[in-house]
N, C-alpha and C positions, 0 to 999 in steps of 0.2 A: 353343500359346499356354497359359502357365501361368493357373491359376485365381487371379484377383485375391484372392480369400477366404483363398487359402493364403500369399500374399506377407505376410511379417512387416510390421508398422507400424513407421515411424520414430519415434522417441522424441525428444520435445522438452522441455525443461525450462523452467519459469518460476518465478519468486519473488515471493512476495506478503507484504506487511507492511502493518499500518494505523498511523494516525497520529490523534492525539485520542482521545476516549473517547466512550462511549456513555452517559454519565451524564445524567439530567435531573433527577433527584429527590435531596433531601437528607431529613434527619430530618423526619417527619410527611409525607413526600410533597410537601414544599415544592419547587417548581420552582426549580433554583437555577443555570440557565443563565447564563453570563457572570460567575459568582462565581469569586473566587481558586482555580484548579487546575482548574476545570471548562471543558472545551473548548467553543467554539461551533460546531465541526465536527467530524464524523468522516470520516476518508477512508480509502482504500486504495490501494495501488500494485502494479502488476505489471511485473516487469522481466525483459526478454530480453538474453541475452549473445550476442555474437558470437564470442566466444571459448569454447574449451573452458573447462566451468565448473570442472573440476579445476585448471585453470591459474590461473584468478581466485581460486578458494578459498585456494590456496596462497599467491598473493600477499597477500590479506588477513591470513592467519594470520600470515605474516611481519611485516606492519605491527603486528598486535596484539603480537607478541613484542617489537617494538621500543618500543611504549609501556611494555610491562610491564618492560623492562630499562632505561628511562630514568629517571635518579635524579631529574630535574627533574619528571616526570610521575607515577611510580609512588608517590608519597607524597599524591596528591590522593584526599580521602577517596572518591570516587565511583569511582575506579579500584582503590583499595585493597578496598573491598566487593566489587567483582566479581572481582578476585584470590582473595579468601577464599573466594568461593562456586563456584570452579570454573575460573575464568578470565577475563581482560579480553576484553571484545567491545565493538566500537563501538556506540553508542546515541546518536543526534543530540540529543534532548531531555535527556539526562544528562551528555553529554561536556562538558568545559570547553572554551574557545575555542581553547586552543592544541593540545588533542587533536582537535578538531573540524578545525581547519584541516589536520592530516596527511590526514583521510580525505577532506576536500573535495578537496584537490589531486590525490589519487589517482582520485577519481571523475572528475574533470574530463577526464582522460586516458583513462579506461575506455572501452572500446568496447561501448556497451550503450544500451538505450533504455527509458523507462518509459511506461505509460499509467496516469493516476491518475484516481480518481473521488473527489470531494468533497461529501459529504452535510451540507447546513446542518441543524442540529439545531433542528427546528421543533417545538415542543411538540404543536399541534393535529394535526400530520401524523403525529408519532409515535403518537398515541392512535388517529387514524382508519386509518392505514394499516398501522401495524406493532402495533396493539392494545396499546400500551404496553409492549412486550416487547423487551428488548435484543437478543435473538437473532434476531428478525424483523426488525429494523432491520439487523443486521449482514448478515443473508443476501441481504437485499434489495440493499445495497450491493456485496456481493460479486459478485450475479449479473451486475450491470451492468459489473463488472470483467472477467469472464471470458467474456461472452457471445460476443466476436469470436474467442475461441479455438477454438470448436466445428466450424468448416467444414472445415478440412483432414482428410484422413484419415491420423491419426497418432495415437500414445499419447502424451498430453500430462501430464505430471508436474506439477502444481501443489504447489509447496513453499511452505507458508504458514505463517507465524508463529503458535505457539500463543497461544490467548486463551482461557483458561478454558473454560466450557461454549459458547461460540460455535464453537470448532473441532472440537466433537464431531461423530460422523458425521451424524446425524441433520440438524444445522445446515447442513453442508455439502451433503448430500444435497438439502436444500432449496434452497440457493442455485443448485446445478446444474440442477435441475429448473425453477426460475425463469430462469435463463439460456438453458436450452433453449427454453423458451417465447417468450423475447424474440427469440432468434436465429431461431426459425421465422417470426417476422413479416418477417425480411428475405431469408430463403432458404427454399428447399424442405426440408422434414425429411428426404427422402432425400439432401441434401447435407451434413446434419450427420453427419459421419462421424469425428469425433473420439472417441478414447476416453480418458475423463478419470479419471485418479488422484490423489487429495489425499495429500501427504505432510506431515503436521503435524510441524514441527520447533521448535526454540528458536534464538535467535542464537547461543548458546554452542555447540550442536551442528551449526550450519551458519552459518558467517560470511558467507555470501553474502546473508543476510537483512538485513545491514547496509545492503546497496544500495538496496533498496526503502524501508527506514525513512528513510535520509537524504534521498532524492529525494522522498518524500512530506512529510517534515517541512519541506524548502525551500518547497513549495506551500503547506503549512499556514500557514507565517509569513505568507505574502501575505494569506490570508483572516482570520487572527486579529489581525494586528498592521500590514497595510499594507505590511510590509517585504520588498522584492523583491531584496535584496542576494544572497542565497543562490540563489533562483530564476534571477536573470540570470546569476549564475556557472555555474550547471549546466544552462541552458537548452536546450542542444543535445542534452542526454540526455534531455528530457522530451518525448516525441512529442505527447502529447496530456493535456488536462487537462478534465474534465466537471465542471461545477458542476450537480451532479443535481437539485437541488431549486429551482433559480433560476427560478421560474414566469414571472418577468417577461422573461425571455430565451429562452423555449423556442422562440419562432418562429424558422425559418431556423437553428436550432441556433445561436442566438448565445450560449448557454451553455457551448459547446466553444470550447476555447482551444488554440492550437498556436504555432509558431514565427511564422508570419504574422499571427496574432492574440493576442499575448502578455498574460499576465497583467499587470496594473499595480497601482499602491498604490490605485487606485480599486476594486479589487476586494474591499478591506477590508469587512468586514461591520460593520453598525451594531449597534444594541442587538438582542439576541436577539428572534425572532419568536415569538410565542404563537398 
């Protein structure tokens, strides 16, 4: 019988992107949550594909080329800007409605599933839990997103969208350490056999990042605007949503949402908490 330690680990790829921002302050350290251009939540999405990722990547590249070659679309300023900076890629919050519709229709038919963590931007929590540091906030959210990846004995490649200092090695290592600690509360340490590798990418280098971007954006719209249109349209692709800091619903995991307990317009957040 072969030594299990000599058996190569299988390799699984996941794709991670964020929505919203980690901004809390403006000039003079004024709290600007809820102001124009500043999100009320920061969220992260992780996507698993049920088809070879190379096939899906090729399809998305073909869609990108379709947009670049369409004279009705390729004069839109946001598209021109991306084309002039290396090439067009899909980006939910920057795409026009007609461009967005192309990718949404593709996503609806794509065999994939996402898990999404949404973190309300609560100023007092940011100070007390994250010491007022963006990178600690980012690492905490990421740790919740990836903790369920750690149990199976495999090499898991987390292809994650580049985000300034947040995706530097130390922050990602902190997130992994937090995730391992959280996973250890559910499983024995000996069962946490995954070997995790982070692969920091940009949407231009890897178009597959558009998928977690769009799915996360659809969920963010519910929390920020009470708009369920895109979430409902893509709902079958969204396996779970965790409203991470919804302390009122912590009991019995009522802050967890899935297809049996979907998000609704009632999940829209009110004025920012302090």
